[in-house]
N, C-alpha and C positions, 0 to 999 in steps of 0.2 A: 683188055683195052676198052671194051664196051663199058665195063663197070667203072673204070676210071673216068670215062667221058660223062657218064651219068652222075657220078659224084661231083665232078667238076661243074657240071651244069647246075646241080642242086646247090653247091656252094655259091656259085655266082648269083643264083636267084635269091638265096638267103642274104647275101651281101647287099643286093639291090633293095630288098625289103627293109633291111636294117638302115641303109642310107636314107630312106624316105622319112625316117623318124628324126626328130631334133635331138641332138646330144650336146653335152657340154664338156669341153676340155680346154685347158690352158686359158681359163677365164673367158671363154667365148662360146656362144651357141653356134652349132654347125648343123647343116642339113644338105644332103647330097654333095658333100665335099666342099661346100662353100659357107662363108659366114652367114648366119641366119639372123635377120633383124625383123622386128615386127612392131606394129602399132596396136596397142590394146586399150581397153576401156573397162572400168568397173561399172556394172549396171545392176546394182543391188535390187532394184525394184522390178526387174523383168518378170518375175513370177506373179506380180501383183498388178500388172497393167492390163487394161482392156486390150483384146487382140488387135484391133485396128491401130491403136496407139503404139503398141509394141512393134507391129510391122513397120510403121512409119519410122520409129526410133532405130530399128535395126537397119532399115534402108539408108537412113542418114549416116549411120556409123560406117556402113559398107562404102558409101559414096566418098567419104573422106579417107578411106584406106584402112579402117579398123578391121582386122581379121581375127582377133582374139578378144573374147569377152568373158569376163569373170562375173558370175551372177550369184546372188544369194538364193539358195534352193528352198529355204523354208524358215518361217518363224515358228517357235514352239512355245507352248505354255498358255495359261489363261490370257484372254484378250483384255488387257488393262493398260493404263497409261505407261508409256515408255517401251511398249512392245510393238512389234510389227503386227498389223491386222490386215486381213484375217490370218489366224494361226493355221499352219498346216496340220498341227496336232495340238489341240487345245488341252488334252490330258492323255494319259497313257492309253493308246489304242483307239483314240477318238480322232479320226482324220476328216479334214475338209476336202472333199473331192474336187471342188472348184479350183483350189490352189494347185492340185495335181494337173488338172486340165490346162491351166494357164502355163504351168511349168513345162509341160509337154510341148505346148505351142512355142514357147520360148526356145527350147532345145531344138525343135524342128527348124525354127527360123535361123538358127546359128550354123546350119550345115554349110 
């Protein structure tokens, strides 16, 4: 009986953890047994903004109800016309640490 109770509790905990995730079925997103709806934004420049401006932009998005943000993590290749500057990786193995720092700041602000 004790083993069954422990298994039952573990199963219940696993079910609760699973329900906390968003899933899709029947053409609908679901979370915690209810339809899941969200407001999202594309913020491609997040990793390239100064920290103060990025913080202001994220605060504005949060104020209007945006809880999901898609951002561009990096631009790669030589810095020339038509490419995002500065590049995270200008050539193989050559990284720009400042882009990593700003990307980290952006990700921390999205919690």
